VEXDREN-2710 file (C-alpha; in Angstrom, 1 decimal):
% VEXDREN-2710
k/r/px/py/pz
1/UNK/34.0/48.9/-31.0
2/UNK/36.2/46.9/-28.7
3/UNK/36.1/43.1/-29.1
4/UNK/34.6/41.2/-26.2
5/UNK/36.2/37.8/-25.6
6/UNK/34.9/35.6/-22.8
7/UNK/35.4/32.1/-21.7
8/UNK/32.6/30.3/-19.9
9/UNK/32.6/27.0/-18.0
10/UNK/29.4/25.0/-17.3
11/UNK/29.9/21.7/-15.5
12/UNK/26.7/21.3/-13.5
13/UNK/24.0/19.4/-15.2
14/UNK/21.3/21.7/-13.8
15/UNK/22.6/24.7/-15.8
16/UNK/22.3/23.0/-19.1
17/UNK/19.0/21.4/-18.4
18/UNK/17.5/24.7/-17.1
19/UNK/17.0/25.9/-20.6
20/UNK/15.0/22.9/-21.5
21/UNK/13.0/22.9/-18.3
22/UNK/11.9/26.4/-18.9
23/UNK/10.5/25.4/-22.2
24/UNK/8.8/22.3/-20.8
25/UNK/7.5/23.7/-17.6
26/UNK/6.5/27.4/-18.3
27/UNK/5.3/27.4/-21.9
28/UNK/1.6/27.9/-22.4
29/UNK/2.0/25.7/-25.5
30/UNK/2.0/21.9/-25.5
31/UNK/5.0/20.4/-23.6
32/UNK/8.2/20.7/-25.6
33/UNK/6.8/23.4/-27.9
34/UNK/7.4/27.1/-28.0
35/UNK/5.2/29.9/-29.3
36/UNK/8.3/32.0/-30.1
37/UNK/8.7/32.4/-33.9
38/UNK/11.4/30.2/-35.3
39/UNK/13.2/30.8/-38.6
40/UNK/15.2/28.3/-40.5
41/UNK/17.4/29.8/-43.2
42/UNK/19.9/28.6/-45.8
43/UNK/23.4/29.7/-44.8
44/UNK/24.3/30.4/-48.5
45/UNK/22.5/33.7/-48.4
46/UNK/22.2/36.7/-46.0
47/UNK/19.7/36.0/-43.2
48/UNK/16.2/37.6/-43.1
49/UNK/15.4/40.5/-40.7
50/UNK/14.3/38.0/-38.0
51/UNK/17.9/36.8/-37.6
52/UNK/19.8/39.9/-38.6
53/UNK/22.8/40.5/-36.4
54/UNK/22.0/37.3/-34.4
55/UNK/24.3/35.8/-31.8
56/UNK/25.0/32.3/-33.1
57/UNK/26.0/29.1/-31.4
58/UNK/28.0/27.1/-34.0
59/UNK/28.6/23.4/-34.2
60/UNK/27.3/20.1/-35.6
61/UNK/24.9/19.9/-32.6
62/UNK/23.9/16.3/-33.3
63/UNK/21.6/15.5/-30.5
64/UNK/21.5/19.0/-29.1
65/UNK/22.6/17.3/-25.8
66/UNK/23.4/18.8/-22.4
67/UNK/26.9/19.8/-23.6
68/UNK/25.4/21.6/-26.6
69/UNK/22.8/23.2/-24.3
70/UNK/25.5/24.8/-22.3
71/UNK/26.8/26.4/-25.5
72/UNK/23.2/27.4/-26.6
73/UNK/22.5/28.7/-23.1
74/UNK/25.5/31.0/-23.2
75/UNK/24.5/32.3/-26.6
76/UNK/21.0/33.0/-25.3
77/UNK/22.5/35.0/-22.4
78/UNK/24.8/37.0/-24.7
79/UNK/21.9/37.7/-27.1
80/UNK/19.6/38.8/-24.3
81/UNK/22.3/41.2/-22.9
82/UNK/22.7/42.8/-26.3
83/UNK/19.1/42.7/-27.4
84/UNK/19.8/40.4/-30.4
85/UNK/18.2/37.3/-31.7
86/UNK/19.8/34.0/-31.0
87/UNK/20.3/31.0/-33.4
88/UNK/22.2/27.9/-33.9
89/UNK/24.5/27.6/-37.0
90/UNK/24.9/24.0/-38.1
91/UNK/25.8/21.9/-41.1
92/UNK/24.0/19.4/-43.3
93/UNK/24.9/16.7/-44.1
94/UNK/27.0/15.9/-41.1
95/UNK/30.7/16.6/-42.1
96/UNK/31.6/12.9/-41.4
97/UNK/29.1/11.8/-43.9
98/UNK/30.7/14.1/-46.5
99/UNK/34.3/12.9/-45.8
100/UNK/33.4/9.3/-45.2
101/UNK/30.3/8.5/-47.3
102/UNK/30.8/4.8/-47.0
103/UNK/30.7/5.1/-43.2
104/UNK/27.7/7.4/-42.4
105/UNK/27.3/8.5/-38.9
106/UNK/24.4/7.3/-36.7
107/UNK/22.5/10.6/-36.4
108/UNK/20.8/11.4/-33.1
109/UNK/18.9/14.4/-34.6
110/UNK/18.7/14.5/-38.4
111/UNK/17.8/17.7/-40.2
112/UNK/14.3/18.8/-39.3
113/UNK/14.4/17.0/-36.0
114/UNK/17.4/19.1/-34.8
115/UNK/15.5/22.3/-35.9
116/UNK/12.4/21.2/-34.0
117/UNK/14.5/20.6/-30.8
118/UNK/16.0/24.1/-31.3
119/UNK/12.5/25.5/-31.5
120/UNK/11.5/23.7/-28.3
121/UNK/14.5/25.3/-26.6
122/UNK/13.1/28.7/-27.4
123/UNK/15.6/29.9/-30.0
124/UNK/14.9/32.4/-32.7
125/UNK/16.1/30.2/-35.5
126/UNK/18.7/28.0/-37.2
127/UNK/21.2/28.8/-40.0
128/UNK/21.8/25.6/-41.9
129/UNK/24.9/25.5/-44.1
130/UNK/25.4/22.9/-46.8
131/UNK/28.6/21.0/-46.0
132/UNK/30.0/20.3/-49.5
133/UNK/33.3/20.4/-51.3
134/UNK/33.3/24.2/-51.5
135/UNK/32.7/24.6/-47.8
136/UNK/35.3/21.9/-46.9
137/UNK/37.9/23.9/-49.0
138/UNK/37.1/27.2/-47.4
139/UNK/40.0/28.5/-45.2
140/UNK/39.3/29.2/-41.6
141/UNK/40.0/32.9/-42.1
142/UNK/37.6/33.1/-45.0
143/UNK/34.9/31.3/-43.1
144/UNK/35.1/33.8/-40.3
145/UNK/35.5/37.0/-42.3
146/UNK/33.5/36.2/-45.5
147/UNK/30.9/33.8/-44.2
148/UNK/30.2/34.6/-40.5
149/UNK/30.8/38.4/-40.8
150/UNK/30.4/39.3/-44.4
151/UNK/27.5/37.1/-45.5
152/UNK/25.7/36.3/-42.2
153/UNK/26.5/39.5/-40.3
154/UNK/26.6/37.8/-36.9
155/UNK/26.5/39.9/-33.8
156/UNK/28.2/37.4/-31.5
157/UNK/29.6/33.9/-31.5
158/UNK/29.6/31.1/-29.0
159/UNK/31.4/27.8/-29.6
160/UNK/32.5/24.7/-27.7
161/UNK/36.0/24.3/-26.4
162/UNK/36.8/21.7/-29.1
163/UNK/35.3/23.3/-32.2
164/UNK/37.6/23.2/-35.2
165/UNK/36.7/24.4/-38.7
166/UNK/38.0/25.4/-42.1
167/UNK/40.1/23.5/-44.6
168/UNK/42.1/20.8/-42.9
169/UNK/40.4/21.8/-39.6
170/UNK/42.9/24.6/-39.3
171/UNK/40.5/26.9/-37.4
172/UNK/40.5/26.7/-33.7
173/UNK/38.8/28.4/-30.7
174/UNK/42.0/30.4/-30.2
175/UNK/41.8/31.6/-33.8
176/UNK/38.1/32.7/-33.4
177/UNK/38.9/34.5/-30.1
178/UNK/41.7/36.4/-31.9
179/UNK/39.4/37.2/-34.8
180/UNK/36.7/38.4/-32.5
181/UNK/39.0/40.8/-30.8
182/UNK/40.2/42.1/-34.1
183/UNK/36.8/42.4/-35.7
184/UNK/34.9/43.7/-32.7
185/UNK/32.7/40.6/-32.4
186/UNK/31.9/39.2/-28.9
187/UNK/33.2/35.6/-28.7
188/UNK/32.5/33.1/-25.9
189/UNK/34.3/29.7/-25.7
190/UNK/32.4/27.2/-23.5
191/UNK/34.4/24.5/-21.6
192/UNK/33.2/20.9/-21.7
193/UNK/30.3/19.7/-19.6
194/UNK/31.3/16.5/-18.0
195/UNK/29.5/13.3/-16.9
196/UNK/31.9/12.0/-14.3
197/UNK/35.3/12.4/-15.8
198/UNK/34.1/12.3/-19.4
199/UNK/32.8/15.2/-21.5
200/UNK/29.2/14.8/-22.6
201/UNK/29.3/13.9/-26.3
202/UNK/27.2/12.6/-29.1
203/UNK/29.5/9.6/-29.3
204/UNK/28.8/8.8/-25.6
205/UNK/25.0/8.9/-26.4
206/UNK/25.3/6.7/-29.5
207/UNK/27.2/4.2/-27.4
208/UNK/24.4/4.2/-24.8
209/UNK/21.7/3.7/-27.4
210/UNK/23.9/0.9/-29.0
211/UNK/23.5/-1.1/-25.8
212/UNK/19.8/-0.2/-25.4
213/UNK/20.5/2.1/-22.4
214/UNK/17.9/4.7/-23.3
215/UNK/17.8/6.0/-19.7
216/UNK/21.5/7.0/-19.8
217/UNK/21.0/8.5/-23.3
218/UNK/18.2/10.6/-21.9
219/UNK/20.4/11.8/-19.0
220/UNK/23.1/12.8/-21.4
221/UNK/20.7/14.5/-23.9
222/UNK/18.6/16.2/-21.3
223/UNK/15.4/14.8/-22.9
224/UNK/14.1/11.4/-24.1
225/UNK/15.6/10.4/-27.4
226/UNK/13.1/10.0/-30.2
227/UNK/13.0/9.1/-33.9
228/UNK/10.8/10.4/-36.7
229/UNK/9.6/8.5/-39.6
230/UNK/6.7/7.6/-41.9
231/UNK/4.3/4.8/-40.9
232/UNK/4.5/2.2/-43.7
233/UNK/2.6/-0.9/-44.6
234/UNK/4.1/-4.1/-43.2
235/UNK/3.2/-7.7/-43.5
236/UNK/0.1/-7.2/-41.3
237/UNK/1.3/-10.1/-39.1
238/UNK/0.8/-8.1/-35.9
239/UNK/-2.9/-7.9/-36.5
240/UNK/-3.1/-11.7/-36.5
241/UNK/-1.2/-11.9/-33.3
242/UNK/-3.5/-9.3/-31.6
243/UNK/-0.8/-6.6/-31.7
244/UNK/-1.4/-4.3/-34.8
245/UNK/1.7/-2.1/-35.1
246/UNK/2.8/1.1/-36.8
247/UNK/5.8/0.2/-38.8
248/UNK/8.8/2.5/-39.5
249/UNK/12.1/2.0/-41.3
250/UNK/15.0/3.7/-39.4
251/UNK/18.0/4.8/-41.4
252/UNK/20.4/1.9/-42.1
253/UNK/23.1/3.5/-40.0
254/UNK/20.9/3.6/-36.9
255/UNK/22.9/2.1/-34.0
256/UNK/20.0/1.5/-31.7
257/UNK/20.2/-1.9/-30.0
258/UNK/17.7/-4.5/-31.2
259/UNK/15.1/-5.2/-28.7
260/UNK/11.8/-4.3/-27.0
261/UNK/11.2/-0.8/-25.6
262/UNK/8.5/1.1/-23.7
263/UNK/7.8/4.1/-25.9
264/UNK/5.6/7.0/-26.5
265/UNK/4.3/8.2/-29.9
266/UNK/3.0/11.6/-30.8
267/UNK/-0.1/11.4/-33.1
268/UNK/-1.8/14.7/-34.1
269/UNK/-0.4/16.5/-31.1
270/UNK/-1.5/13.7/-28.6
271/UNK/1.2/11.6/-26.9
272/UNK/0.2/7.9/-26.5
273/UNK/1.9/5.1/-24.6
274/UNK/3.0/1.9/-26.3
275/UNK/5.5/-0.9/-26.7
276/UNK/7.9/-1.2/-29.6
277/UNK/10.1/-3.8/-31.2
278/UNK/13.2/-2.8/-33.1
279/UNK/14.9/-5.6/-35.0
280/UNK/14.8/-8.3/-37.6
281/UNK/11.9/-10.4/-36.4
282/UNK/13.9/-13.6/-36.0
283/UNK/10.9/-15.7/-35.2
284/UNK/9.5/-15.1/-38.7
285/UNK/11.8/-13.7/-41.4
286/UNK/15.0/-12.3/-39.9
287/UNK/14.6/-9.5/-42.4
288/UNK/15.8/-5.9/-42.5
289/UNK/15.6/-4.0/-39.2
290/UNK/12.2/-2.3/-38.6
291/UNK/10.6/-0.4/-35.8
292/UNK/7.2/-1.8/-35.0
293/UNK/5.1/0.1/-32.4
294/UNK/2.0/-1.1/-30.7
295/UNK/0.0/1.7/-29.1
296/UNK/-2.1/0.9/-26.1
297/UNK/-5.8/1.6/-26.2
298/UNK/-5.6/3.1/-29.7
299/UNK/-7.5/2.4/-32.9
300/UNK/-6.8/4.4/-36.1
301/UNK/-5.2/4.5/-39.5
302/UNK/-1.6/5.8/-39.3
303/UNK/-0.4/4.8/-42.7
304/UNK/1.5/7.5/-44.5
305/UNK/1.7/9.7/-41.4
306/UNK/5.0/11.0/-40.1
307/UNK/5.2/10.4/-36.4
308/UNK/7.7/10.8/-33.5
309/UNK/8.5/7.8/-31.3
310/UNK/10.2/8.4/-28.0
311/UNK/12.2/5.7/-26.2
312/UNK/11.5/5.6/-22.5
313/UNK/12.8/2.2/-21.2
314/UNK/14.5/-0.9/-22.5
315/UNK/12.6/-4.1/-21.7
316/UNK/14.6/-6.9/-23.2
317/UNK/16.8/-7.9/-26.2
318/UNK/15.4/-9.4/-29.4
319/UNK/14.6/-13.1/-29.1
320/UNK/13.6/-16.0/-31.4
321/UNK/10.6/-18.1/-30.2
322/UNK/9.9/-21.7/-31.1
323/UNK/6.1/-21.2/-31.3
324/UNK/3.7/-18.3/-32.1
325/UNK/2.0/-19.1/-28.8
326/UNK/5.3/-18.5/-26.9
327/UNK/5.8/-15.2/-28.7
328/UNK/2.3/-13.9/-27.9
329/UNK/2.8/-14.8/-24.2
330/UNK/6.0/-12.9/-24.2
331/UNK/4.4/-9.9/-26.0
332/UNK/1.7/-9.9/-23.3
333/UNK/4.4/-9.8/-20.7
334/UNK/6.3/-7.1/-22.6
335/UNK/3.2/-4.9/-22.8
336/UNK/2.7/-5.2/-19.0
337/UNK/6.3/-4.3/-18.4
338/UNK/6.0/-1.3/-20.7
339/UNK/2.9/0.0/-19.0
340/UNK/4.6/-0.3/-15.7
341/UNK/7.7/1.6/-16.9
342/UNK/5.6/4.3/-18.5
343/UNK/3.5/4.7/-15.3
344/UNK/6.5/5.6/-13.2
345/UNK/6.2/9.2/-11.9
346/UNK/8.2/12.3/-12.6
347/UNK/11.2/11.5/-14.7
348/UNK/9.7/10.2/-17.9
349/UNK/7.1/13.0/-18.6
350/UNK/9.4/15.8/-17.3
351/UNK/12.0/15.0/-19.8
352/UNK/9.8/14.6/-22.9
353/UNK/9.9/16.9/-25.8
354/UNK/6.8/15.4/-27.4
355/UNK/4.7/16.6/-29.1
356/UNK/7.1/18.7/-31.2
357/UNK/4.7/19.4/-34.1
END
């Protein structure tokens, strides 16, 4: 069989977002969900029949943002042309966490969340490889021949223009292209998708979230960014203020700007509007950062539940108030601002992945 080597360029935002739009707008399931079976497998073993001979898009894919969607979209096209399943091949933990454990990366889509986004995109599955010392020491050639071909039996490969792999990052797109031609595996290298003059990247999205700019983050992701966590007991202070909240602890490396946000929360498959505070509560205890979400027109017990909270608009930064009365007055104003932001037509609901579960 003759190796097929292709290079593809996707620069228009519409091409990357089209994959997501199809899932959101045409699925008979709830928005952001897909009825297509989705298989998650451990990359240390051969894949099950559902992913046998799959075309894989490979990368860290933190965020599965618009640039990643261009890679995934090309994999989907290649798989459709050859009648094969399509999957992402990704790594856990994030390689930077492995190499720099004292400086963990602010994850946009942790394990589980990333897989759910892949499901929403209509993929057949995800191959998750454990990034450990053994994998870090694997040569690029061994990774291609013994892992991708020998163990996983892939039927095609799509990567981004800047994908490097193997011991010392010796593997390059050029090396994979050469190996594909030699081994008879179709390979596609996708050029960068750009926002202005800059390639869309996870770092760019983290920077936007770090300044509270959730709208720009959504534009770069192709969907509204959200977090997942368990609702925990707090100090019950919100009830006394007239604002009972669902409290969540985000990972300590979260780089989200402290402040007040208009949000949506998925509860039992139902998406509800609300307003959330992320920060240290300087008026009271200036403690560890916590996400506190007040849902409008909702009454129920959420303790112990795992929920998704989607960030729709930034209202203001975190402030310290001299009196409880001043704080309540500002919370009232924040709630009105959040309702207004969430009532804006078109762009917020059209770019939501909730509910995912």
